[in-house]
N, C-alpha and C positions, 0 to 999 in steps of 0.2 A: 856307185862302187861297181867295179867289174867283177865278173864271175870268178876270176883267179883269186882275187883278194878275199871275196866273200866266202868262197869255199875253204880257203886256207884258214881264215879266222874261225869259221864255224867248226871245222874239224879240230882245230887246236883247243877251242873252248870246250868241246865235247870230250877231249882227252883221247881221241881216236888217232891211230896211226893211219897212214895211207893204206896199208895192208888190211887193217881192221875195217876200214870204210869199204874197201873193195869186197871183202867177204860179206859184209852186211848188205851191199847193194847189187852185187853181181857185175859191177863195173870194174874192169881190170885195173890193177894198181898202176901200171905204166900210163894208162889213160888219165887216171886221177892226177898223176904227176904232171902230165902235159897240160891239163886244165889249170892246175895251180901255178904252173910256170908261165901261163899265158900263151903257150905255144899253139893251143887250139881253143876255139870258142865252143862250149858245149851246147847241145840243143836244150831248150827250155825244160823239157821233161827230164832230161838227164841231170841238170843242175838242181832241179826241184827234188828229185829222188835222193841225190847226194846230201842236200841240205836237210831233208827230212830225217835221214839216217843220223844226222848230227843233232837232231832235236830242234831244228830251226825250219823256217819256211820261207818261200819266195813270195814277196809281197810287191805289188806295183803301187806307185803313188803318182799323182799328177806332178809334172815337172814345174817347178816354180818359174814364173816369168814367161812361160810359153804363150805366145799370142800377144805379148806386150810390145808396143812400138817403143824402142829404146832411143830413138833419135832425139826426142825432147830431153831425155835425161842427159844424153851426151852433150847437147847444146848447152844445158845448164852447167854441166861440169867444166865446160871450156871457159865459163865466166870466172872472173876473179872472185875471191870470197867477198870483197866489198860490193861488187856488182850483184852477186847473189843475194846479199843482205838487203840492198836497196830494192831489188825486184820483189823479194819476199814482203818487205814493208808495203810496197805499192799494192801488191796483191791482197794483203791483209786489209788495207783501206777499201779496196773494191769489194771484198767479201763482206765487210761490215756494212757497206752501203746496200749491197744486194740483200743481206739479211734484214736490214732495217726496213726495206721496202716490201718485204714479204711477210711481215708479222701479222698477227690477228687484228682485224679491224682496219687494216691499211687498204687504201684504194690504189689501184694501179693506173 
């Protein structure tokens, strides 16, 4: 979610007007309006201060999928549903064989 949407939603949830938020934080009301419209990107400390005044906080989370090679997924998605099903069945057989060969008491 971008800063504009996050701030606008937080401010509305808190029941504050832009003018109320400006008074509470010392950030000028026109600056808050520019942030909420997406005309400017605020500094991290500014958006954090604004969100805190709304009773919310800025939190970072790892982005899902970062560092994942999606080329294999794209290749599979190019297959027809039937080809994907046949491939899945063949891979299930291979997995069963691999697991059967690695059980307790099995020699390799």
